C-alpha positions in Angstrom: 64.8 -41.4 -11.5 64.7 -39.1 -8.5 65.9 -36.4 -10.9 67.1 -33.6 -8.7 64.7 -34.1 -5.7 67.8 -34.6 -3.6 69.0 -31.1 -4.4 65.8 -29.2 -5.3 63.5 -30.2 -2.4 66.2 -29.9 0.4 66.9 -26.3 -0.6 63.8 -25.3 1.4 62.7 -28.5 3.2 66.3 -29.5 4.2 67.8 -33.0 3.8 66.3 -34.1 7.1 62.8 -32.9 6.1 62.5 -30.6 9.0 62.2 -27.5 6.8 63.4 -23.9 7.4 61.5 -21.1 9.2 59.7 -18.9 6.7 61.1 -20.9 3.7 60.1 -24.6 3.7 57.6 -26.6 5.7 58.5 -29.4 8.0 57.8 -32.6 6.1 58.6 -34.9 9.0 55.6 -33.8 11.0 53.3 -32.8 8.1 49.9 -34.4 7.8 49.9 -33.4 4.1 52.8 -35.8 3.3 50.4 -38.7 3.8 47.3 -36.9 2.2 45.7 -38.3 -0.9 47.5 -38.3 -4.3 45.0 -35.6 -5.4 46.2 -33.3 -2.6 50.0 -33.8 -2.7 50.2 -33.6 -6.5 48.3 -30.3 -6.6 50.7 -28.8 -4.1 53.7 -29.7 -6.3 51.9 -28.8 -9.5 50.4 -25.4 -8.6 52.1 -24.6 -5.3 50.6 -23.8 -1.9 50.1 -20.7 0.2 50.5 -21.2 3.9 51.7 -20.0 7.3 55.3 -20.5 6.3 55.0 -18.7 2.9 54.7 -20.0 -0.6 55.5 -23.4 -1.9 56.3 -22.5 -5.5 54.5 -24.2 -8.3 56.8 -26.8 -9.9 54.4 -28.2 -12.5 55.9 -26.2 -15.4 59.5 -27.4 -14.4 58.9 -31.0 -13.6 57.5 -34.0 -15.5 54.9 -36.3 -14.2 57.5 -38.9 -13.6 59.7 -36.5 -11.6 56.8 -35.3 -9.5 55.7 -38.9 -8.7 59.3 -39.9 -7.8 59.8 -36.9 -5.5 56.4 -37.4 -3.8 57.0 -41.1 -3.4 60.4 -40.5 -1.9 59.0 -38.0 0.7 56.0 -40.3 1.5 58.5 -43.1 2.4 60.9 -41.0 4.5 61.1 -39.9 8.2 58.7 -42.6 9.4 56.0 -42.0 6.8 54.5 -45.1 5.2 52.1 -43.6 2.6 51.7 -45.3 -0.8 53.9 -44.3 -3.7 52.5 -42.1 -6.3 51.9 -43.3 -9.9 53.0 -40.9 -12.6 49.7 -41.6 -14.4 47.9 -40.2 -11.4 50.0 -37.0 -11.6 49.3 -36.7 -15.3 45.5 -37.0 -14.6 45.6 -34.4 -11.9 47.8 -32.1 -14.0 45.2 -32.3 -16.8 42.2 -31.8 -14.4 43.9 -28.7 -12.9 45.5 -27.2 -16.0 43.4 -24.0 -15.8 44.6 -23.3 -12.2 46.9 -20.3 -12.1 47.3 -19.7 -8.4 48.6 -21.7 -5.4 46.3 -23.8 -3.3 45.2 -22.8 0.2 44.9 -25.0 3.2 41.1 -24.6 3.1 40.9 -25.7 -0.6 43.2 -28.7 0.0 41.1 -29.7 3.1 38.0 -29.9 0.9 39.7 -32.4 -1.5 39.1 -36.0 -0.7 
């Protein structure tokens, strides 16, 4: 189930994935789209601070299945060919980062392998 990724994500990132200035990152050209599952799941779970602004944390609103479906969709769009995300991996990352109460930074995400 893609839940509402076709309405929730495009609100900031646009249906074409090119984002909106000061609101949503360009996913078409983003190196993070094809980053490890550990990185992309953390961004959705706890959010991300960046040059564009804040990617809000969605971990309290979305299930592991919903996050995996949305990430898998994005990772297969706009010329990307990254592997799909397993909901079990999202669950594991959610558990491992449960104490996190602030968004991730580019520097923190770059340190994750």
